[in-house]
N, CA, C and O of each residue as an XYZ file, in Angstrom:
432
protein
N      -5.353     -0.773     -1.868
C      -5.467     -2.196     -2.105
C      -4.456     -2.913     -1.219
O      -3.301     -2.504     -1.095
N      -4.915     -3.966     -0.624
C      -4.071     -4.794      0.222
C      -3.373     -5.809     -0.683
O      -4.027     -6.533     -1.433
N      -2.055     -5.856     -0.608
C      -1.286     -6.818     -1.400
C      -0.699     -7.853     -0.459
O       0.043     -7.527      0.469
N      -1.046     -9.110     -0.716
C      -0.595    -10.203      0.135
C       0.132    -11.237     -0.713
O      -0.233    -11.493     -1.860
N       1.161    -11.821     -0.129
C       1.876    -12.900     -0.807
C       1.963    -14.082      0.144
O       2.291    -13.930      1.320
N       1.663    -15.257     -0.385
C       1.678    -16.475      0.425
C       2.544    -17.526     -0.240
O       2.786    -17.484     -1.446
N       3.008    -18.471      0.570
C       3.784    -19.597      0.052
C       2.882    -20.643     -0.590
O       3.288    -21.337     -1.522
N       1.648    -20.751     -0.082
C       0.750    -21.809     -0.553
C      -0.704    -21.393     -0.359
O      -1.007    -20.415      0.324
N      -1.573    -22.151     -0.968
C      -3.011    -21.920     -0.788
C      -3.392    -22.150      0.670
O      -4.237    -21.436      1.212
N      -2.780    -23.131      1.300
C      -3.070    -23.424      2.704
C      -2.719    -22.223      3.596
O      -3.459    -21.894      4.523
N      -1.596    -21.583      3.308
C      -1.202    -20.408      4.081
C      -2.205    -19.271      3.883
O      -2.539    -18.557      4.828
N      -2.682    -19.112      2.647
C      -3.697    -18.097      2.373
C      -4.982    -18.411      3.135
O      -5.572    -17.517      3.742
N      -5.415    -19.652      3.111
C      -6.625    -20.038      3.822
C      -6.488    -19.796      5.322
O      -7.440    -19.376      5.979
N      -5.328    -20.057      5.845
C      -5.107    -19.821      7.266
C      -5.229    -18.333      7.582
O      -5.808    -17.960      8.603
N      -4.693    -17.493      6.723
C      -4.774    -16.046      6.942
C      -6.229    -15.576      6.968
O      -6.619    -14.800      7.841
N      -7.023    -16.046      6.016
C      -8.395    -15.558      5.892
C      -9.400    -16.290      6.778
O     -10.446    -15.728      7.103
N      -9.114    -17.512      7.172
C     -10.134    -18.299      7.853
C      -9.774    -18.769      9.253
O     -10.601    -19.404      9.907
N      -8.574    -18.481      9.737
C      -8.220    -18.899     11.097
C      -8.947    -18.019     12.119
O      -9.438    -16.943     11.777
N      -9.012    -18.465     13.336
C      -9.731    -17.740     14.386
C      -9.119    -16.377     14.691
O      -9.845    -15.444     15.035
N      -7.811    -16.244     14.572
C      -7.139    -14.994     14.926
C      -6.887    -14.107     13.705
O      -5.967    -13.289     13.730
N      -7.661    -14.243     12.661
C      -7.400    -13.430     11.463
C      -7.500    -11.945     11.793
O      -8.161    -11.542     12.750
N      -6.839    -11.163     10.988
C      -6.712     -9.733     11.258
C      -7.903     -8.980     10.668
O      -7.796     -8.375      9.601
N      -9.035     -9.021     11.368
C     -10.240     -8.346     10.898
C     -10.020     -6.846     10.766
O     -10.517     -6.218      9.831
N      -9.278     -6.277     11.697
C      -9.009     -4.838     11.667
C      -8.377     -4.447     10.331
O      -8.817     -3.496      9.685
N      -7.359     -5.174      9.927
C      -6.679     -4.911      8.660
C      -7.627     -5.097      7.478
O      -7.677     -4.257      6.579
N      -8.363     -6.176      7.481
C      -9.251     -6.499      6.359
C     -10.353     -5.450      6.215
O     -10.578     -4.941      5.117
N     -11.036     -5.125      7.303
C     -12.142     -4.170      7.213
C     -11.669     -2.736      6.976
O     -12.331     -1.977      6.267
N     -10.537     -2.361      7.559
C     -10.010     -1.021      7.310
C      -9.640     -0.865      5.844
O      -9.990      0.134      5.214
N      -8.941     -1.839      5.304
C      -8.580     -1.806      3.888
C      -9.823     -1.750      3.012
O      -9.855     -1.025      2.018
N     -10.835     -2.508      3.378
C     -12.052     -2.588      2.567
C     -12.735     -1.234      2.455
O     -13.033     -0.786      1.348
N     -12.988     -0.576      3.579
C     -13.715      0.691      3.477
C     -12.849      1.776      2.845
O     -13.377      2.673      2.188
N     -11.536      1.711      3.029
C     -10.662      2.708      2.404
C     -10.626      2.537      0.876
O     -10.612      3.522      0.139
N     -10.611      1.304      0.417
C     -10.637      1.045     -1.035
C     -11.955      1.521     -1.645
O     -11.968      2.102     -2.730
N     -13.043      1.277     -0.956
C     -14.347      1.712     -1.448
C     -14.417      3.235     -1.492
O     -14.932      3.804     -2.454
N     -13.906      3.893     -0.465
C     -13.911      5.351     -0.458
C     -13.117      5.900     -1.648
O     -13.557      6.838     -2.314
N     -11.970      5.321     -1.905
C     -11.153      5.761     -3.038
C     -11.899      5.552     -4.363
O     -11.839      6.402     -5.250
N     -12.596      4.428     -4.492
C     -13.364      4.159     -5.706
C     -14.492      5.165     -5.880
O     -14.753      5.617     -6.995
N     -15.164      5.520     -4.788
C     -16.237      6.518     -4.851
C     -15.659      7.858     -5.279
O     -16.211      8.525     -6.154
N     -14.549      8.254     -4.665
C     -13.916      9.530     -4.995
C     -13.490      9.600     -6.464
O     -13.542     10.658     -7.090
N     -13.070      8.458     -6.994
C     -12.599      8.401     -8.385
C     -13.691      7.993     -9.379
O     -13.425      7.787    -10.563
N     -14.930      7.881     -8.869
C     -16.097      7.534     -9.697
C     -15.901      6.221    -10.460
O     -16.251      6.104    -11.634
N     -15.336      5.248     -9.763
C     -15.107      3.924    -10.346
C     -16.303      3.023    -10.045
O     -16.975      3.189     -9.027
N     -16.559      2.071    -10.938
C     -17.704      1.180    -10.739
C     -17.340     -0.120    -10.026
O     -18.185     -0.998     -9.851
N     -16.078     -0.237     -9.617
C     -15.638     -1.373     -8.810
C     -14.283     -1.021     -8.199
O     -13.643     -0.041     -8.579
N     -13.872     -1.841     -7.253
C     -12.554     -1.648     -6.648
C     -11.953     -2.996     -6.313
O     -12.657     -3.924     -5.915
N     -10.651     -3.092     -6.476
C      -9.944     -4.296     -6.055
C      -9.567     -4.091     -4.593
O      -8.872     -3.137     -4.243
N     -10.035     -4.998     -3.752
C      -9.777     -4.910     -2.319
C      -8.460     -5.565     -1.946
O      -7.703     -5.040     -1.130
N      -8.192     -6.709     -2.545
C      -7.004     -7.490     -2.199
C      -6.419     -8.098     -3.458
O      -7.143     -8.583     -4.328
N      -5.100     -8.064     -3.540
C      -4.376     -8.780     -4.595
C      -3.525     -9.832     -3.898
O      -2.698     -9.516     -3.042
N      -3.738    -11.071     -4.276
C      -3.016    -12.182     -3.652
C      -2.098    -12.807     -4.686
O      -2.519    -13.136     -5.795
N      -0.833    -12.966     -4.304
C       0.126    -13.670     -5.151
C       0.716    -14.811     -4.334
O       0.670    -14.820     -3.103
N       1.268    -15.764     -5.058
C       1.915    -16.912     -4.429
C       3.376    -16.938     -4.848
O       3.694    -16.768     -6.025
N       4.254    -17.149     -3.895
C       5.685    -17.198     -4.193
C       5.945    -18.284     -5.239
O       5.346    -19.359     -5.211
N       6.838    -17.973     -6.141
C       7.258    -18.903     -7.196
C       6.142    -19.239     -8.177
O       6.236    -20.238     -8.891
N       5.096    -18.434     -8.228
C       4.022    -18.662     -9.201
C       3.678    -17.338     -9.846
O       3.887    -16.276     -9.260
N       3.161    -17.403    -11.024
C       2.788    -16.188    -11.738
C       1.336    -15.796    -11.506
O       0.926    -14.688    -11.853
N       0.574    -16.681    -10.933
C      -0.847    -16.433    -10.750
C      -1.095    -15.360     -9.697
O      -0.373    -15.243     -8.708
N      -2.157    -14.573     -9.952
C      -2.620    -13.581     -8.995
C      -4.115    -13.762     -8.822
O      -4.824    -14.132     -9.758
N      -4.577    -13.499     -7.631
C      -5.998    -13.541     -7.346
C      -6.397    -12.155     -6.866
O      -5.733    -11.568     -6.012
N      -7.491    -11.633     -7.423
C      -8.003    -10.329     -6.998
C      -9.348    -10.525     -6.323
O     -10.196    -11.269     -6.816
N      -9.540     -9.862     -5.206
C     -10.861     -9.812     -4.582
C     -11.407     -8.431     -4.887
O     -10.825     -7.413     -4.512
N     -12.533     -8.420     -5.573
C     -13.089     -7.170     -6.088
C     -14.457     -6.916     -5.476
O     -15.159     -7.848     -5.084
N     -14.828     -5.642     -5.399
C     -16.145     -5.265     -4.922
C     -16.766     -4.340     -5.964
O     -16.148     -3.353     -6.364
N     -17.966     -4.647     -6.399
C     -18.666     -3.847     -7.410
C     -19.440     -2.708     -6.754
O     -19.834     -2.807     -5.592
N     -19.653     -1.634     -7.495
C     -20.337     -0.438     -7.004
C     -21.674     -0.774     -6.352
O     -21.993     -0.254     -5.282
N     -22.451     -1.635     -6.989
C     -23.778     -1.953     -6.450
C     -23.699     -2.662     -5.099
O     -24.701     -2.739     -4.389
N     -22.525     -3.179     -4.734
C     -22.346     -3.850     -3.449
C     -21.647     -2.982     -2.414
O     -21.479     -3.407     -1.271
N     -21.233     -1.767     -2.792
C     -20.494     -0.903     -1.868
C     -21.269     -0.668     -0.567
O     -20.694     -0.769      0.517
N     -22.547     -0.359     -0.661
C     -23.345     -0.057      0.528
C     -23.388     -1.221      1.498
O     -23.177     -1.046      2.698
N     -23.659     -2.401      0.984
C     -23.720     -3.600      1.831
C     -22.364     -3.859      2.491
O     -22.292     -4.168      3.680
N     -21.305     -3.731      1.714
C     -19.963     -3.984      2.239
C     -19.595     -2.958      3.312
O     -19.026     -3.313      4.344
N     -19.918     -1.696      3.069
C     -19.635     -0.661      4.067
C     -20.408     -0.908      5.361
O     -19.874     -0.695      6.450
N     -21.648     -1.350      5.254
C     -22.442     -1.666      6.448
C     -21.834     -2.834      7.230
O     -21.883     -2.853      8.460
N     -21.264     -3.801      6.518
C     -20.587     -4.920      7.173
C     -19.362     -4.413      7.944
O     -19.116     -4.828      9.077
N     -18.597     -3.512      7.314
C     -17.439     -2.913      7.991
C     -17.888     -2.138      9.226
O     -17.271     -2.236     10.287
N     -18.954     -1.375      9.084
C     -19.477     -0.580     10.191
C     -19.878     -1.471     11.363
O     -19.555     -1.166     12.511
N     -20.571     -2.557     11.086
C     -20.990     -3.480     12.147
C     -19.782     -4.057     12.878
O     -19.802     -4.209     14.099
N     -18.726     -4.378     12.120
C     -17.530     -4.917     12.765
C     -16.950     -3.899     13.751
O     -16.671     -4.237     14.901
N     -16.768     -2.650     13.300
C     -16.149     -1.655     14.165
C     -17.071     -1.230     15.307
O     -16.589     -0.799     16.354
N     -18.381     -1.342     15.125
C     -19.299     -1.132     16.256
C     -19.083     -2.213     17.300
O     -19.089     -1.934     18.499
N     -18.892     -3.449     16.848
C     -18.707     -4.566     17.792
C     -17.397     -4.448     18.565
O     -17.290     -4.954     19.682
N     -16.398     -3.782     17.978
C     -15.117     -3.596     18.675
C     -15.071     -2.255     19.414
O     -14.088     -1.920     20.076
N     -16.167     -1.502     19.278
C     -16.303     -0.186     19.912
C     -15.231      0.803     19.453
O     -14.777      1.651     20.221
N     -14.840      0.677     18.190
C     -13.898      1.627     17.584
C     -14.731      2.705     16.893
O     -14.976      2.649     15.688
N     -15.153      3.673     17.675
C     -16.102      4.667     17.180
C     -15.470      5.672     16.224
O     -16.180      6.312     15.448
N     -14.159      5.821     16.267
C     -13.498      6.679     15.280
C     -13.628      6.067     13.881
O     -13.907      6.766     12.908
N     -13.420      4.755     13.801
C     -13.571      4.078     12.505
C     -15.043      4.092     12.086
O     -15.347      4.222     10.900
N     -15.947      3.958     13.042
C     -17.379      4.017     12.723
C     -17.724      5.360     12.094
O     -18.479      5.423     11.124
N     -17.175      6.417     12.642
C     -17.432      7.750     12.101
C     -16.873      7.872     10.686
O     -17.527      8.431      9.805
N     -15.661      7.349     10.466
C     -15.056      7.391      9.131
C     -15.920      6.634      8.121
O     -16.165      7.116      7.014
N     -16.376      5.450      8.515
C     -17.197      4.635      7.613
C     -18.540      5.310      7.357
O     -19.034      5.291      6.230
N     -19.130      5.899      8.376
C     -20.396      6.625      8.193
C     -20.229      7.754      7.190
O     -21.131      8.015      6.394
N     -19.087      8.424      7.219
C     -18.795      9.486      6.263
C     -18.713      8.920      4.838
O     -19.193      9.542      3.890
N     -18.113      7.758      4.698
C     -18.024      7.117      3.380
C     -19.418      6.714      2.897
O     -19.735      6.864      1.717
N     -20.245      6.205      3.804
C     -21.620      5.830      3.446
C     -22.394      7.059      2.975
O     -23.127      6.992      1.988
N     -22.234      8.175      3.675
C     -22.893      9.424      3.248
C     -22.413      9.838      1.855
O     -23.211     10.259      1.017
N     -21.123      9.717      1.618
C     -20.545     10.057      0.319
C     -21.156      9.174     -0.781
O     -21.489      9.654     -1.865
N     -21.296      7.879     -0.480
C     -21.895      6.946     -1.433
C     -23.341      7.327     -1.709
O     -23.770      7.339     -2.863
N     -24.094      7.636     -0.664
C     -25.501      8.005     -0.835
C     -25.649      9.280     -1.661
O     -26.555      9.376     -2.489
N     -24.776     10.254     -1.448
C     -24.803     11.482     -2.248
C     -24.496     11.183     -3.704
O     -25.112     11.755     -4.603
N     -23.554     10.297     -3.937
C     -23.202      9.906     -5.301
C     -24.393      9.246     -5.992
O     -24.676      9.523     -7.158
N     -25.085      8.376     -5.268
C     -26.258      7.706     -5.834
C     -27.369      8.707     -6.141
O     -28.046      8.587     -7.162
N     -27.559      9.690     -5.270
C     -28.576     10.719     -5.506
C     -28.248     11.543     -6.745
O     -29.133     11.873     -7.534
N     -26.980     11.869     -6.906
C     -26.560     12.651     -8.089
C     -26.788     11.846     -9.362
O     -27.183     12.402    -10.387
N     -26.544     10.545     -9.303
C     -26.749      9.697    -10.488
C     -28.228      9.627    -10.858
O     -28.570      9.589    -12.039
N     -29.103      9.610     -9.857
C     -30.546      9.552    -10.127
C     -31.029     10.835    -10.804
O     -31.917     10.801    -11.656
N     -30.433     11.968    -10.415
C     -30.836     13.253    -10.994
C     -30.405     13.369    -12.452
O     -31.057     14.037    -13.254
N     -29.297     12.706    -12.781
C     -28.787     12.803    -14.154
C     -29.439     11.756    -14.964
O     -29.168     11.641    -16.159
């Protein structure tokens, strides 16, 4: 899980929505969290925990099991576009793991 702390909502928005946002960090964290959830047979995973300095509030970005495949494909497309084929291979392995898990669930 990626843990981020910001001074303000504006700073958080800049991190996630500015032109130079760190897609590599975001997508790598995303597929790794999903892989861990699959390995642990969890039905969801928290991708990001956001806190704000001097506040008690926390925001969680979560991904549900039924959305894992779509999210992994989005990560794969990103790394294909950057030609990071090592990450593509890792994500493809996670997708295969997810598909095997789904097949096992259908049999039971």
